[in-house]
DSSP file (Angstrom, degrees, kcal/mol; ACC not computed):
  #  RESIDUE AA STRUCTURE BP1 BP2  ACC     N-H-->O    O-->H-N    N-H-->O    O-->H-N    TCO  KAPPA ALPHA  PHI   PSI    X-CA   Y-CA   Z-CA
    1    1 A M              0   0    0      0, 0.0     2,-0.8     0, 0.0    68,-0.0   0.000 360.0 360.0 360.0 126.0   55.5  109.6   14.8
    2    2 A V        -     0   0    0    151,-0.1     2,-0.4     2,-0.0   151,-0.0  -0.789 360.0-175.5 -92.7 110.3   53.2  112.0   13.1
    3    3 A V        -     0   0    0     -2,-0.8     2,-0.5    66,-0.1    66,-0.2  -0.904  10.6-158.2-112.0 134.0   55.2  114.3   10.8
    4    4 A M  E     -A   68   0A   0     64,-2.3    64,-3.2    -2,-0.4     2,-0.5  -0.962   8.4-157.4-110.2 126.7   53.6  117.3    8.9
    5    5 A T  E     -A   67   0A   0     -2,-0.5     2,-0.6    62,-0.2    62,-0.2  -0.896   6.9-165.8-106.1 127.3   55.4  118.6    5.9
    6    6 A L  E     -A   66   0A   0     60,-3.1    60,-2.4    -2,-0.5     2,-0.1  -0.961  21.5-150.5-113.5 115.0   54.9  122.1    4.5
    7    7 A E  E     -A   65   0A   0     -2,-0.6   128,-2.3    58,-0.2    58,-0.2  -0.417  24.5 -84.4 -87.8 161.0   56.3  122.4    1.1
    8    8 A L  B     -D  134   0B   0     53,-0.6     2,-0.6    56,-0.6   126,-0.2  -0.365  39.6-141.2 -58.3 134.5   57.8  125.3   -0.8
    9    9 A N     >  -     0   0    0    124,-2.8     4,-2.1     1,-0.1     5,-0.2  -0.913   2.0-152.0 -99.7 119.1   55.2  127.4   -2.5
   10   10 A A  H  > S+     0   0    0     -2,-0.6     4,-2.2     1,-0.2    -1,-0.1   0.879  95.5  53.1 -56.5 -45.9   56.2  128.7   -6.0
   11   11 A G  H  > S+     0   0    0      1,-0.2     4,-1.4     2,-0.2    -1,-0.2   0.875 112.6  44.6 -63.1 -39.2   54.0  131.9   -5.8
   12   12 A K  H  > S+     0   0    0      2,-0.2     4,-0.7     1,-0.2    -1,-0.2   0.848 111.0  53.9 -69.8 -34.0   55.6  132.8   -2.4
   13   13 A L  H >< S+     0   0    0     -4,-2.1     3,-1.0     1,-0.2     4,-0.3   0.891 105.8  53.1 -68.2 -39.0   59.0  132.1   -3.8
   14   14 A L  H >< S+     0   0    0     -4,-2.2     3,-1.9     1,-0.2    -1,-0.2   0.861  99.8  63.8 -59.4 -39.0   58.3  134.4   -6.7
   15   15 A G  H >< S+     0   0    0     -4,-1.4     3,-1.4     1,-0.3    -1,-0.2   0.714  85.0  73.2 -59.1 -23.6   57.4  137.1   -4.1
   16   16 A L  T << S+     0   0    0     -3,-1.0    -1,-0.3    -4,-0.7    -2,-0.2   0.809  95.5  55.0 -59.5 -26.4   61.1  137.0   -2.8
   17   17 A F  T X> S+     0   0    0     -3,-1.9     3,-1.4    -4,-0.3     4,-1.3   0.414  72.2 105.2 -92.0   5.6   62.0  138.8   -6.0
   18   18 A T  H <> S+     0   0    0     -3,-1.4     4,-1.9     1,-0.3     3,-0.2   0.863  72.7  62.3 -49.8 -44.5   59.6  141.7   -5.6
   19   19 A P  H 3> S+     0   0    0      0, 0.0     4,-2.0     0, 0.0    -1,-0.3   0.802 100.7  54.5 -58.8 -28.5   62.3  144.1   -4.7
   20   20 A I  H <> S+     0   0    0     -3,-1.4     4,-2.9     2,-0.2    -2,-0.2   0.925 109.3  47.1 -66.8 -44.3   64.0  143.6   -8.1
   21   21 A W  H  X S+     0   0    0     -4,-1.3     4,-2.2    -3,-0.2    -1,-0.2   0.783 109.2  52.6 -71.1 -25.7   60.8  144.5   -9.9
   22   22 A V  H  X S+     0   0    0     -4,-1.9     4,-2.1     2,-0.2    -1,-0.2   0.945 113.5  44.6 -71.0 -47.5   60.2  147.6   -7.8
   23   23 A L  H  X S+     0   0    0     -4,-2.0     4,-2.9     1,-0.2     5,-0.2   0.950 112.8  52.7 -64.3 -46.3   63.8  148.7   -8.7
   24   24 A L  H  X S+     0   0    0     -4,-2.9     4,-2.8     1,-0.2    -1,-0.2   0.922 109.7  48.5 -52.1 -47.1   63.2  147.8  -12.3
   25   25 A A  H  X S+     0   0    0     -4,-2.2     4,-1.9     1,-0.2    -1,-0.2   0.878 111.6  48.8 -62.7 -37.3   60.1  149.9  -12.4
   26   26 A L  H  X S+     0   0    0     -4,-2.1     4,-2.2     2,-0.2    -1,-0.2   0.904 112.6  48.6 -66.4 -43.3   61.8  152.8  -10.9
   27   27 A S  H  X S+     0   0    0     -4,-2.9     4,-3.3     1,-0.2    -2,-0.2   0.887 109.6  51.9 -64.8 -40.7   64.6  152.4  -13.4
   28   28 A L  H  < S+     0   0    0     -4,-2.8     4,-0.3    -5,-0.2    -1,-0.2   0.889 110.7  48.7 -62.8 -38.0   62.2  152.2  -16.3
   29   29 A A  H  < S+     0   0    0     -4,-1.9     3,-0.4    -5,-0.2    -2,-0.2   0.926 119.6  37.3 -65.3 -43.8   60.5  155.4  -15.1
   30   30 A V  H  < S+     0   0    0     -4,-2.2    -2,-0.2     1,-0.2     3,-0.2   0.870 131.2  26.6 -79.4 -38.6   63.8  157.3  -14.8
   31   31 A N     X  +     0   0    0     -4,-3.3     4,-2.3    -5,-0.2     3,-0.3  -0.214  69.5 144.6-120.8  44.8   65.6  155.8  -17.9
   32   32 A W  H  > S+     0   0    0     -3,-0.4     4,-2.2    -4,-0.3     5,-0.2   0.859  72.4  51.3 -56.7 -40.9   63.0  154.8  -20.2
   33   33 A N  H  > S+     0   0    0      2,-0.2     4,-1.4     1,-0.2    -1,-0.2   0.883 108.5  51.9 -63.2 -39.6   65.0  155.8  -23.4
   34   34 A D  H  > S+     0   0    0     -3,-0.3     4,-0.7     2,-0.2     3,-0.4   0.943 110.8  48.2 -60.3 -46.8   68.0  153.7  -22.3
   35   35 A W  H >< S+     0   0    0     -4,-2.3     3,-1.2     1,-0.2     7,-0.3   0.904 107.7  54.8 -64.2 -41.1   65.8  150.7  -21.7
   36   36 A Q  H 3< S+     0   0    0     -4,-2.2    -1,-0.2     1,-0.3    -2,-0.2   0.814 103.5  56.9 -61.2 -29.8   64.1  151.1  -25.1
   37   37 A D  H 3< S+     0   0    0     -4,-1.4    -1,-0.3    -3,-0.4    -2,-0.2   0.735 116.6  35.2 -73.2 -19.3   67.6  151.0  -26.7
   38   38 A S    <X  +     0   0    0     -3,-1.2     4,-1.6    -4,-0.7    -1,-0.3  -0.684  63.6 160.6-131.2  77.1   68.3  147.6  -25.1
   39   39 A P  H  > S+     0   0    0      0, 0.0     4,-2.4     0, 0.0     5,-0.1   0.804  76.1  59.2 -73.8 -23.5   65.1  145.5  -25.0
   40   40 A L  H  > S+     0   0    0      2,-0.2     4,-2.6     1,-0.2     5,-0.2   0.892 104.2  49.6 -67.4 -37.1   67.0  142.3  -24.6
   41   41 A T  H  > S+     0   0    0      2,-0.2     4,-2.8     1,-0.2     5,-0.3   0.908 111.2  50.9 -66.2 -40.0   68.6  143.5  -21.4
   42   42 A L  H  X S+     0   0    0     -4,-1.6     4,-2.4    -7,-0.3     5,-0.2   0.913 110.5  48.8 -63.0 -42.3   65.0  144.5  -20.1
   43   43 A A  H  X S+     0   0    0     -4,-2.4     4,-1.9     2,-0.2    -2,-0.2   0.899 113.7  46.8 -63.5 -39.4   63.7  141.1  -21.0
   44   44 A W  H  X S+     0   0    0     -4,-2.6     4,-1.1     2,-0.2    -2,-0.2   0.950 116.1  42.7 -70.1 -45.3   66.7  139.5  -19.1
   45   45 A V  H >< S+     0   0    0     -4,-2.8     3,-0.7     1,-0.2    -2,-0.2   0.956 118.7  45.4 -63.0 -48.8   66.4  141.7  -16.0
   46   46 A G  H 3< S+     0   0    0     -4,-2.4     4,-0.4    -5,-0.3    -1,-0.2   0.811 117.9  43.9 -69.1 -32.2   62.6  141.4  -15.9
   47   47 A G  H 3X S+     0   0    0     -4,-1.9     4,-2.2    -5,-0.2    -1,-0.2   0.549  89.6  88.9 -88.9  -8.2   62.7  137.5  -16.5
   48   48 A L  H <X S+     0   0    0     -4,-1.1     4,-3.0    -3,-0.7     5,-0.2   0.896  84.9  50.8 -57.9 -44.6   65.4  136.9  -14.1
   49   49 A P  H  > S+     0   0    0      0, 0.0     4,-3.0     0, 0.0    -1,-0.2   0.894 110.8  50.0 -62.1 -38.0   63.1  136.4  -11.1
   50   50 A F  H  > S+     0   0    0     -4,-0.4     4,-2.1     2,-0.2    -2,-0.2   0.899 112.3  47.5 -67.4 -35.7   61.0  133.8  -13.1
   51   51 A A  H  X S+     0   0    0     -4,-2.2     4,-2.3     2,-0.2     5,-0.2   0.922 113.9  47.0 -67.8 -43.7   64.1  131.9  -14.2
   52   52 A A  H  X S+     0   0    0     -4,-3.0     4,-3.2     2,-0.2     5,-0.2   0.942 113.9  47.9 -63.0 -46.5   65.5  131.9  -10.6
   53   53 A T  H  X S+     0   0    0     -4,-3.0     4,-3.2    -5,-0.2     5,-0.2   0.927 111.8  49.9 -57.0 -45.9   62.1  130.8   -9.2
   54   54 A G  H  X S+     0   0    0     -4,-2.1     4,-2.6     2,-0.2    -1,-0.2   0.901 112.9  46.9 -59.3 -44.4   61.8  128.0  -11.9
   55   55 A L  H  X S+     0   0    0     -4,-2.3     4,-2.8     2,-0.2     5,-0.4   0.958 115.1  44.8 -62.1 -52.4   65.3  126.8  -11.0
   56   56 A L  H  X S+     0   0    0     -4,-3.2     4,-2.9     1,-0.2     5,-0.4   0.916 115.2  49.1 -59.2 -42.8   64.7  126.8   -7.3
   57   57 A W  H  X S+     0   0    0     -4,-3.2     4,-1.0    -5,-0.2    -1,-0.2   0.920 114.6  44.4 -63.0 -44.9   61.3  125.2   -7.7
   58   58 A S  H  < S+     0   0    0     -4,-2.6     4,-0.2    -5,-0.2    -2,-0.2   0.943 129.2  22.7 -67.9 -48.3   62.7  122.5  -10.0
   59   59 A F  H  < S+     0   0    0     -4,-2.8    -2,-0.2    -5,-0.2    -3,-0.2   0.627 130.5  37.8 -96.4 -19.0   65.8  121.6   -8.0
   60   60 A G  H  X S+     0   0    0     -4,-2.9     4,-3.4    -5,-0.4     3,-0.3   0.493  84.2  93.9-115.7  -5.4   65.0  122.7   -4.5
   61   61 A R  T  < S+     0   0    0     -4,-1.0   -53,-0.6    -5,-0.4    -3,-0.1   0.903  92.5  41.6 -57.7 -44.4   61.3  122.0   -4.0
   62   62 A R  T  4 S+     0   0    0     -4,-0.2    -1,-0.3    -5,-0.2    -2,-0.1   0.769 121.8  42.5 -75.3 -25.0   61.8  118.6   -2.4
   63   63 A R  T  4 S+     0   0    0     -3,-0.3     2,-1.1     1,-0.2    -2,-0.2   0.895 102.3  66.5 -87.3 -43.3   64.8  119.9   -0.2
   64   64 A W  S  < S+     0   0    0     -4,-3.4   -56,-0.6    11,-0.1     2,-0.3  -0.680  76.8 108.3 -90.7 101.4   63.6  123.2    0.9
   65   65 A R  E     -AB   7  76A   0     -2,-1.1    11,-2.6    11,-1.0     2,-0.4  -0.947  61.7-108.9-158.7 170.8   60.6  122.6    3.3
   66   66 A L  E     -AB   6  75A   0    -60,-2.4   -60,-3.1    -2,-0.3     2,-0.4  -0.922  26.2-166.1-110.4 140.2   59.4  122.8    6.9
   67   67 A E  E     -AB   5  74A   0      7,-2.8     7,-3.6    -2,-0.4     2,-0.6  -0.990   6.4-154.6-123.6 138.3   58.6  119.6    8.9
   68   68 A L  E     +AB   4  73A   0    -64,-3.2   -64,-2.3    -2,-0.4     5,-0.2  -0.961  19.2 174.9-111.2 123.8   56.7  119.6   12.1
   69   69 A T        -     0   0    0      3,-2.9     3,-0.2    -2,-0.6   -66,-0.1  -0.775  47.1-100.5-118.4 166.1   57.5  116.7   14.4
   70   70 A P  S    S+     0   0    0      0, 0.0     3,-0.1     0, 0.0   -67,-0.1   0.737 123.0  32.4 -54.8 -25.6   56.2  116.0   17.9
   71   71 A T  S    S+     0   0    0      1,-0.2    15,-2.3    15,-0.1    16,-0.4   0.647 124.7   5.8-109.2 -17.8   59.5  117.3   19.3
   72   72 A A  E     - C   0  85A   0     13,-0.3    -3,-2.9    -3,-0.2     2,-0.6  -0.995  57.7-114.4-162.5 159.7   60.7  120.1   16.9
   73   73 A L  E     -BC  68  84A   0     11,-2.5    11,-2.7    -2,-0.3     2,-0.6  -0.930  38.0-158.1 -97.1 120.8   60.1  122.3   13.9
   74   74 A V  E     -BC  67  83A   0     -7,-3.6    -7,-2.8    -2,-0.6     2,-0.8  -0.901   6.2-162.1-111.2 123.7   62.7  121.2   11.3
   75   75 A H  E     -BC  66  82A   0      7,-3.5     7,-2.5    -2,-0.6     2,-0.6  -0.880   5.1-164.2-108.4 106.4   63.6  123.8    8.6
   76   76 A H  E     +BC  65  81A   0    -11,-2.6   -11,-1.0    -2,-0.8     5,-0.2  -0.790  13.5 179.5 -87.5 125.1   65.3  122.1    5.6
   77   77 A T        -     0   0    0      3,-3.1   -12,-0.0    -2,-0.6   -11,-0.0  -0.603  45.6 -95.0-112.6-179.6   67.1  124.6    3.4
   78   78 A L  S    S+     0   0    0     -2,-0.2     3,-0.1     1,-0.2   -14,-0.0   0.839 122.6  28.3 -63.4 -31.9   69.1  124.1    0.3
   79   79 A G  S    S-     0   0    0      1,-0.2     2,-0.3   -16,-0.0    -1,-0.2   0.706 127.0  -3.0-107.8 -23.1   72.4  123.9    2.2
   80   80 A R        -     0   0    0     -5,-0.0    -3,-3.1     2,-0.0     2,-0.4  -0.931  60.9-110.3-158.8 176.3   71.6  122.6    5.7
   81   81 A T  E     -C   76   0A   0     -2,-0.3     2,-0.5    -5,-0.2    -5,-0.2  -0.982  23.8-160.3-119.8 130.7   68.9  121.5    8.2
   82   82 A E  E     -C   75   0A   0     -7,-2.5    -7,-3.5    -2,-0.4     2,-0.5  -0.965   4.2-158.4-114.4 130.4   68.0  123.5   11.2
   83   83 A R  E     -C   74   0A   0     -2,-0.5     2,-0.7    -9,-0.2    -9,-0.2  -0.937   6.4-171.2-112.4 118.1   66.2  121.9   14.0
   84   84 A F  E     -C   73   0A   0    -11,-2.7   -11,-2.5    -2,-0.5     2,-0.1  -0.901  18.1-143.3-111.9 103.6   64.2  124.0   16.6
   85   85 A E  E >>  -C   72   0A   0     -2,-0.7     3,-0.8   -13,-0.2     4,-0.5  -0.377  12.0-132.6 -64.5 141.1   63.0  122.0   19.6
   86   86 A W  G >4 S+     0   0    0    -15,-2.3     3,-1.0     1,-0.2    -1,-0.1   0.869 103.7  56.6 -62.0 -39.2   59.6  123.0   20.8
   87   87 A D  G 34 S+     0   0    0    -16,-0.4    -1,-0.2     1,-0.3   -15,-0.1   0.685 112.0  42.8 -75.4 -16.3   60.6  123.2   24.4
   88   88 A R  G <4 S+     0   0    0     -3,-0.8    25,-2.0     2,-0.1     2,-0.4   0.413  98.8  91.2 -98.0  -1.7   63.4  125.8   23.6
   89   89 A M  B <<  -E  112   0C   0     -3,-1.0    23,-0.2    -4,-0.5     3,-0.1  -0.773  64.8-145.2-107.7 138.1   61.3  127.8   21.2
   90   90 A G        -     0   0    0     21,-3.9    -1,-0.1    -2,-0.4    -2,-0.1  -0.139  47.2 -54.9 -85.9-171.3   59.2  130.8   22.2
   91   91 A E        -     0   0    0      1,-0.1    20,-0.5    19,-0.1     2,-0.4  -0.358  58.3-119.9 -68.2 146.3   55.9  131.9   20.8
   92   92 A I        -     0   0    0     18,-0.1     2,-0.3    51,-0.1    18,-0.2  -0.740  30.8-174.6 -93.8 131.7   55.9  132.4   17.0
   93   93 A A  E     -F  109   0D   0     16,-2.5    16,-3.2    -2,-0.4     2,-0.5  -0.929  25.5-123.2-124.2 149.7   55.0  135.8   15.6
   94   94 A V  E     +F  108   0D   0     -2,-0.3     2,-0.3    14,-0.2    14,-0.2  -0.852  44.0 160.9 -91.8 124.3   54.5  136.9   12.0
   95   95 A D  E     -F  107   0D   0     12,-2.6    12,-4.0    -2,-0.5     2,-0.1  -0.947  38.2-105.0-142.1 156.5   56.7  139.7   11.2
   96   96 A G        -     0   0    0     -2,-0.3     5,-0.2    10,-0.3    10,-0.1  -0.399  45.4 -94.1 -75.5 158.7   58.2  141.4    8.0
   97   97 A A    >   -     0   0    0      8,-0.4     3,-2.0     3,-0.3     4,-0.2  -0.597  56.2 -94.2 -72.4 134.9   61.8  140.9    6.9
   98   98 A P  T 3  S+     0   0    0      0, 0.0    -1,-0.1     0, 0.0    -3,-0.0  -0.268 108.0   3.9 -54.4 125.5   63.9  143.8    8.3
   99   99 A G  T 3  S+     0   0    0      1,-0.1     3,-0.1    -3,-0.0    -2,-0.1   0.219 127.1  66.8  88.3 -15.5   64.2  146.6    5.8
  100  100 A L    X>  +     0   0    0     -3,-2.0     4,-1.6     1,-0.1     3,-0.7   0.017  55.4 131.3-124.3  24.8   61.8  144.9    3.3
  101  101 A D  T 34 S+     0   0    0      1,-0.2    -1,-0.1    -4,-0.2    -4,-0.1   0.841  76.3  41.6 -55.9 -39.4   58.5  145.0    5.2
  102  102 A L  T 34 S+     0   0    0      1,-0.2    -1,-0.2    -3,-0.1    -2,-0.1   0.770 126.1  29.1 -82.2 -24.0   56.5  146.4    2.3
  103  103 A V  T <4 S+     0   0    0     -3,-0.7   -85,-0.2     2,-0.1    -2,-0.2   0.354 105.7  71.0-123.9   5.8   57.9  144.3   -0.6
  104  104 A S  S  < S-     0   0    0     -4,-1.6    -7,-0.1   -86,-0.1   -88,-0.1  -0.851  84.4 -95.0-123.7 158.8   59.1  140.9    0.8
  105  105 A P        -     0   0    0      0, 0.0    -8,-0.4     0, 0.0    28,-0.1  -0.351  50.4-100.2 -68.4 151.8   57.3  137.9    2.1
  106  106 A S        -     0   0    0     26,-0.2    26,-2.7   -10,-0.1     2,-0.4  -0.121  32.5-139.9 -66.3 166.7   56.8  137.7    5.9
  107  107 A T  E     -FG  95 131D   0    -12,-4.0   -12,-2.6    24,-0.2     2,-0.6  -0.906  14.3-121.0-125.0 158.6   58.8  135.7    8.2
  108  108 A L  E     -FG  94 130D   0     22,-2.9    22,-1.6    -2,-0.4     2,-0.4  -0.884  35.2-165.5 -95.0 123.2   58.0  133.6   11.2
  109  109 A R  E     +FG  93 129D   0    -16,-3.2   -16,-2.5    -2,-0.6     2,-0.3  -0.916  17.4 153.9-115.9 138.3   60.0  135.2   14.2
  110  110 A F  E     - G   0 128D   0     18,-1.9    18,-3.5    -2,-0.4     2,-0.3  -0.985  42.9-107.6-159.4 148.9   60.5  133.4   17.4
  111  111 A A        -     0   0    0    -20,-0.5   -21,-3.9    -2,-0.3     2,-0.4  -0.626  35.7-175.5 -78.5 139.9   63.0  133.2   20.4
  112  112 A Y  B     -E   89   0C   0     11,-1.7   -23,-0.2    -2,-0.3    15,-0.1  -0.962  20.5-173.6-143.4 121.1   65.1  130.1   20.5
  113  113 A S        +     0   0    0    -25,-2.0     7,-0.2    -2,-0.4     2,-0.1   0.021  53.3 107.6-101.2  26.5   67.5  129.3   23.2
  114  114 A G        +     0   0    0      5,-0.1     9,-0.2   -26,-0.1     2,-0.1  -0.345  50.0  46.0 -98.2 177.2   69.0  126.2   21.6
  115  115 A G  S    S-     0   0    0     -2,-0.1    -2,-0.0     4,-0.1     0, 0.0  -0.451  97.9 -15.7  88.9-162.9   72.4  125.6   20.0
  116  116 A G  S  > S-     0   0    0     -2,-0.1     4,-3.2     1,-0.1     5,-0.2   0.026  78.3 -87.8 -70.8-179.6   75.8  126.6   21.4
  117  117 A R  H  > S+     0   0    0      2,-0.2     4,-1.6     1,-0.2     5,-0.1   0.890 127.9  38.0 -61.9 -43.5   76.5  129.0   24.2
  118  118 A I  H  > S+     0   0    0      2,-0.2     4,-3.0     1,-0.2     5,-0.3   0.935 116.6  52.0 -70.1 -47.0   76.6  132.1   22.0
  119  119 A E  H  > S+     0   0    0      1,-0.2     4,-3.4     2,-0.2     5,-0.3   0.921 109.3  51.3 -52.3 -47.8   73.8  130.9   19.7
  120  120 A S  H  X S+     0   0    0     -4,-3.2     4,-1.6     2,-0.2    -1,-0.2   0.910 111.9  45.3 -62.2 -42.3   71.6  130.3   22.8
  121  121 A A  H  X S+     0   0    0     -4,-1.6     4,-1.4    -5,-0.2    -2,-0.2   0.942 119.2  41.1 -67.7 -45.8   72.2  133.9   24.2
  122  122 A V  H  X>S+     0   0    0     -4,-3.0     4,-2.3     1,-0.2     5,-1.0   0.901 113.4  53.1 -74.9 -38.3   71.7  135.6   20.9
  123  123 A G  H  <5S+     0   0    0     -4,-3.4   -11,-1.7    -5,-0.3     4,-0.3   0.835 108.5  52.0 -66.8 -30.8   68.7  133.4   19.8
  124  124 A G  H  <5S+     0   0    0     -4,-1.6    -1,-0.2    -5,-0.3    -2,-0.2   0.834 118.5  34.3 -69.8 -34.6   67.0  134.2   23.1
  125  125 A V  H  <5S+     0   0    0     -4,-1.4    -2,-0.2   -13,-0.1    -3,-0.2   0.951 134.3  19.5 -88.7 -53.3   67.4  137.9   22.7
  126  126 A I  T  <5S-     0   0    0     -4,-2.3    -3,-0.2     1,-0.2    -2,-0.1   0.663  98.6-151.8 -90.5 -18.0   67.1  138.6   18.9
  127  127 A G      < -     0   0    0     -5,-1.0     2,-0.3    -4,-0.3   -16,-0.3  -0.106  13.5 -77.0  83.0 177.1   65.4  135.5   18.0
  128  128 A R  E     -G  110   0D   0    -18,-3.5   -18,-1.9    -5,-0.1     2,-0.4  -0.868  34.0-152.3-122.5 159.2   65.3  133.4   14.8
  129  129 A R  E     -G  109   0D   0     -2,-0.3     2,-0.4   -20,-0.2   -20,-0.2  -0.967   8.5-172.1-131.6 149.0   63.4  133.9   11.5
  130  130 A V  E     -G  108   0D   0    -22,-1.6   -22,-2.9    -2,-0.4    -2,-0.0  -0.982  33.8-112.8-136.3 125.4   62.1  131.6    8.8
  131  131 A L  E     -G  107   0D   0     -2,-0.4     2,-1.3   -24,-0.2   -24,-0.2  -0.212  21.6-126.0 -54.4 145.5   60.7  132.9    5.6
  132  132 A C  S    S+     0   0    0    -26,-2.7   -26,-0.2     1,-0.2    -1,-0.1  -0.559  71.7 120.1 -89.2  68.1   57.0  132.3    5.0
  133  133 A V        +     0   0    0     -2,-1.3  -124,-2.8   -28,-0.1     2,-0.4   0.046  51.2  92.5-120.2  24.2   57.4  130.6    1.7
  134  134 A F  B     +D    8   0B   0   -126,-0.2  -126,-0.2    -3,-0.1     3,-0.1  -0.895  68.1  18.3-121.0 151.1   55.8  127.4    2.7
  135  135 A G  S    S-     0   0    0   -128,-2.3  -129,-0.1    -2,-0.4     7,-0.0  -0.188  83.5 -83.5  86.4 175.1   52.2  126.0    2.5
  136  136 A D  S    S+     0   0    0      2,-0.1    -1,-0.1  -127,-0.0     2,-0.1   0.668 100.0  59.5 -95.7 -20.4   49.3  127.1    0.5
  137  137 A G  S    S-     0   0    0      1,-0.2    -3,-0.0    -3,-0.1     0, 0.0  -0.207  91.0 -74.4-101.8-171.8   47.9  129.9    2.7
  138  138 A G     >  -     0   0    0     -2,-0.1     4,-2.2     1,-0.1    -1,-0.2  -0.004  53.3 -89.8 -75.2-177.9   49.2  133.2    3.9
  139  139 A A  H  > S+     0   0    0      2,-0.2     4,-2.3     1,-0.2     5,-0.2   0.870 126.0  52.6 -63.6 -38.5   51.7  133.8    6.7
  140  140 A R  H  > S+     0   0    0      2,-0.2     4,-2.3     1,-0.2    -1,-0.2   0.893 110.2  48.8 -70.4 -34.9   49.0  134.0    9.4
  141  141 A R  H  > S+     0   0    0      2,-0.2     4,-2.8     1,-0.2    -2,-0.2   0.941 109.9  51.1 -68.1 -45.2   47.6  130.7    8.3
  142  142 A L  H  X S+     0   0    0     -4,-2.2     4,-2.2     1,-0.2    -2,-0.2   0.895 111.8  47.6 -52.3 -45.4   51.0  129.1    8.3
  143  143 A K  H  X S+     0   0    0     -4,-2.3     4,-2.7     2,-0.2    -1,-0.2   0.896 111.4  50.4 -66.3 -39.1   51.6  130.3   11.8
  144  144 A R  H  X S+     0   0    0     -4,-2.3     4,-3.0     2,-0.2    -2,-0.2   0.897 109.8  50.3 -67.2 -40.5   48.1  129.0   12.9
  145  145 A E  H  X S+     0   0    0     -4,-2.8     4,-2.7     2,-0.2     5,-0.2   0.937 113.6  46.2 -62.0 -44.7   48.9  125.5   11.3
  146  146 A I  H  X S+     0   0    0     -4,-2.2     4,-2.9     1,-0.2    -2,-0.2   0.946 114.0  48.2 -65.8 -47.0   52.3  125.4   13.2
  147  147 A D  H  X S+     0   0    0     -4,-2.7     4,-2.4     2,-0.2    -2,-0.2   0.898 112.5  48.4 -57.5 -43.7   50.6  126.6   16.5
  148  148 A D  H  X S+     0   0    0     -4,-3.0     4,-2.4     2,-0.2    -2,-0.2   0.940 113.3  46.9 -65.5 -45.9   47.8  124.0   16.2
  149  149 A Y  H  X>S+     0   0    0     -4,-2.7     4,-3.0    -5,-0.2     5,-0.6   0.944 113.2  50.2 -60.2 -45.3   50.3  121.2   15.4
  150  150 A R  H  X5S+     0   0    0     -4,-2.9     4,-2.2    -5,-0.2     6,-1.1   0.920 112.3  45.1 -56.7 -46.0   52.5  122.3   18.4
  151  151 A R  H  <5S+     0   0    0     -4,-2.4     4,-0.4     5,-0.3    -1,-0.2   0.904 118.9  43.8 -69.2 -40.1   49.6  122.4   20.8
  152  152 A L  H  <5S+     0   0    0     -4,-2.4    -2,-0.2    -5,-0.2    -1,-0.2   0.939 129.6  20.5 -69.5 -50.6   48.3  119.0   19.6
  153  153 A H  H  <5S+     0   0    0     -4,-3.0    -3,-0.2    -5,-0.2    -2,-0.2   0.719 124.8  46.6-101.3 -27.4   51.5  117.0   19.4
  154  154 A A  S  <<S-     0   0    0     -4,-2.2    -3,-0.2    -5,-0.6    -1,-0.1   0.412 103.6-116.8 -98.0   5.0   54.0  118.8   21.6
  155  155 A G              0   0    0     -4,-0.4    -4,-0.2    -5,-0.3    -3,-0.1   0.729 360.0 360.0  72.2  20.3   51.8  119.2   24.6
  156  156 A R              0   0    0     -6,-1.1    -5,-0.3    -9,-0.1    -4,-0.1   0.411 360.0 360.0-105.2 360.0   51.8  123.0   24.5
């Protein structure tokens, strides 16, 4: 069995924290004097995304990944594993995260009719999303790699 693993990318993971920096920049512009009075708080808030990324990268890099198998796309998260069978999965599209389109990494969105009765109905209508924080290229390259693998190995 040919399995392709797409590992977590630290740069893309750091991009998840962009909304914090946007809000921090806005706060700095509005409350500059307050931030000057507490530089340690500024360092803490500004450095928090780096610390979180470092921790996730150190402890979650091997666990949080995508695996492509001939029968399914397997999404390993820190807490669970989701298996999306190719034959129940619709076409993959690259889309922004709802509400965070401009400042957050893209997502892979697809219809999926697997799982339980309710999950199947909901997954077929609103679809499923997976963050594009894997692999070395951008979101479109990740989609292309998945589509190529799926066509080659899953017979689609």
